[in-house]
Every structure is written in C-alpha cells, then in structure tokens.
C-alpha positions as a Markdown table, in Angstrom:
| # | Residue | x | y | z |
|---|---|---|---|---|
| 1 | Met | 0.0 | 0.0 | 0.0 |
| 2 | Lys | 1.4 | 3.3 | -1.1 |
| 3 | Leu | 0.8 | 6.2 | 1.4 |
| 4 | Phe | 2.3 | 8.9 | -0.8 |
| 5 | Pro | 2.0 | 9.6 | -4.5 |
| 6 | Ala | 5.1 | 9.0 | -6.6 |
| 7 | Thr | 5.9 | 12.7 | -6.9 |
| 8 | Val | 5.8 | 13.2 | -3.1 |
| 9 | Arg | 8.1 | 10.1 | -2.6 |
| 10 | Thr | 10.5 | 11.5 | -5.2 |
| 11 | Leu | 10.5 | 15.0 | -3.6 |
| 12 | Gly | 11.0 | 13.4 | -0.2 |
| 13 | Gly | 14.6 | 12.6 | -1.0 |
| 14 | Phe | 15.2 | 16.2 | -2.0 |
| 15 | Ala | 13.5 | 17.4 | 1.1 |
| 16 | Ser | 15.8 | 15.2 | 3.2 |
| 17 | Ala | 18.9 | 16.4 | 1.5 |
| 18 | Ala | 17.7 | 20.0 | 2.0 |
| 19 | Leu | 17.1 | 19.4 | 5.7 |
| 20 | Val | 20.6 | 17.9 | 6.1 |
| 21 | Ala | 22.1 | 20.8 | 4.2 |
| 22 | Gly | 20.3 | 23.2 | 6.4 |
| 23 | Met | 21.4 | 21.6 | 9.6 |
| 24 | Leu | 25.0 | 21.6 | 8.4 |
| 25 | Ala | 24.8 | 25.2 | 7.5 |
| 26 | Gly | 23.4 | 26.0 | 10.9 |
| 27 | Ser | 26.2 | 24.2 | 12.7 |
| 28 | Phe | 28.8 | 26.2 | 10.8 |
| 29 | Ala | 27.0 | 29.5 | 11.5 |
| 30 | Ala | 26.6 | 28.9 | 15.2 |
| 31 | Pro | 30.3 | 29.7 | 16.1 |
| 32 | Ala | 30.0 | 32.9 | 14.1 |
| 33 | Phe | 27.0 | 34.0 | 16.2 |
| 34 | Ala | 28.8 | 33.1 | 19.4 |
| 35 | Gly | 31.8 | 35.2 | 18.3 |
| 36 | Asp | 29.5 | 38.1 | 17.7 |
| 37 | Asp | 28.1 | 37.7 | 21.2 |
| 38 | Cys | 31.6 | 37.5 | 22.7 |
| 39 | Gly | 32.7 | 40.6 | 20.8 |
| 40 | Ala | 29.6 | 42.5 | 22.1 |
| 41 | Glu | 30.3 | 41.3 | 25.6 |
| 42 | Ile | 33.9 | 42.6 | 25.4 |
| 43 | Glu | 32.6 | 46.0 | 24.2 |
| 44 | Lys | 30.1 | 46.1 | 27.1 |
| 45 | Leu | 32.8 | 45.5 | 29.7 |
| 46 | Lys | 35.5 | 47.9 | 28.4 |
| 47 | Pro | 33.8 | 51.0 | 29.8 |
| 48 | Leu | 33.4 | 49.3 | 33.2 |
| 49 | Ala | 37.1 | 48.3 | 33.2 |
| 50 | Glu | 38.1 | 51.9 | 32.4 |
| 51 | Gln | 36.1 | 53.2 | 35.4 |
| 52 | Leu | 38.0 | 51.0 | 37.9 |
| 53 | Thr | 40.2 | 52.9 | 40.4 |
| 54 | Asp | 42.1 | 49.9 | 41.6 |
| 55 | Ala | 45.1 | 49.9 | 39.2 |
| 56 | Asp | 45.8 | 46.2 | 39.8 |
| 57 | Lys | 42.3 | 45.1 | 39.2 |
| 58 | Lys | 42.0 | 47.4 | 36.2 |
| 59 | Ser | 45.1 | 45.9 | 34.7 |
| 60 | Glu | 43.9 | 42.3 | 35.3 |
| 61 | Val | 40.5 | 43.0 | 33.7 |
| 62 | Glu | 42.0 | 44.8 | 30.7 |
| 63 | Lys | 44.4 | 41.8 | 30.3 |
| 64 | Leu | 41.5 | 39.3 | 30.4 |
| 65 | Leu | 39.5 | 41.4 | 27.8 |
| 66 | Gln | 42.6 | 41.6 | 25.6 |
| 67 | Gln | 43.0 | 37.8 | 25.8 |
| 68 | Ala | 39.4 | 37.3 | 25.0 |
| 69 | His | 39.7 | 39.5 | 22.0 |
| 70 | Glu | 42.8 | 37.6 | 20.8 |
| 71 | Glu | 40.9 | 34.3 | 21.3 |
| 72 | Leu | 38.1 | 35.6 | 19.2 |
| 73 | Val | 40.1 | 37.2 | 16.4 |
| 74 | Thr | 43.3 | 35.2 | 16.2 |
| 75 | Glu | 42.2 | 31.8 | 17.3 |
| 76 | Ala | 38.5 | 32.0 | 16.2 |
| 77 | Asp | 37.7 | 30.3 | 19.5 |
| 78 | Ala | 34.4 | 31.8 | 20.7 |
| 79 | Glu | 34.1 | 29.4 | 23.6 |
| 80 | Glu | 37.5 | 30.4 | 25.0 |
| 81 | Cys | 36.7 | 34.0 | 24.4 |
| 82 | Met | 33.5 | 33.7 | 26.5 |
| 83 | Asp | 35.5 | 32.0 | 29.2 |
| 84 | Lys | 37.9 | 35.0 | 29.4 |
| 85 | Val | 34.9 | 37.3 | 29.4 |
| 86 | Ala | 33.4 | 35.4 | 32.3 |
| 87 | Asp | 36.7 | 35.7 | 34.2 |
| 88 | Ala | 36.7 | 39.5 | 33.5 |
| 89 | Arg | 33.1 | 39.7 | 34.7 |
| 90 | Glu | 34.1 | 37.9 | 37.9 |
| 91 | Glu | 37.0 | 40.4 | 38.5 |
| 92 | Leu | 34.6 | 43.3 | 37.9 |
| 93 | Gly | 31.9 | 41.8 | 40.2 |
| 94 | Val | 29.4 | 42.0 | 37.4 |
| 95 | Ser | 26.6 | 39.4 | 37.0 |
| 96 | Thr | 26.0 | 37.6 | 33.7 |
| 97 | Asn | 22.5 | 39.2 | 33.2 |
C-alpha cells in the first residue's frame, strides 16, 4: 500500500537532502554568532574596566579582555573568548545578566 503519491516520494529525497544541508549550514553558522556575542560582551565590559580605580584590578580586567579579543580574532575560539569574558566579569563583580 502506497501512502504517498510517486511525486511526493521522489521529492522526499530532495527534502531530506535540503534538511541535512540546512542543519550543516546552521552548525557552521553557530560559532560565528557566538563570536558576535563575545565581541559584544567585550565591548560592554570595556567601559566598566576603564572606570576601575584599583590599578591592579583594572590591569587584570584589561588583560582578560585583551586575551578574550585575541581568542576571538586570532584563534577564532568563541568558547575560550567567552571563558575569558566570564573571568573578566568575575573580576569586575558583574553578573551575567
């Protein structure tokens, strides 16, 4: 017993291929979006770092933000970038929200 007409069955293969292609494209795009988020987080924290009066803490936060930027730009490692941003947030005493 055939549940679908022949044209639907034939197009089903194309639909499956399109679905797989879409999933692959999405998996490659995800790191780029993560990188955009990390870059935005770095930019949000820079003004806070500049306002610090404790020179040692300011230097540490600026170093972490620079390392995060290098991870993002040079290494293209958005996950490591976000880890460095999290460390900078901790030094600043800023929540993640």
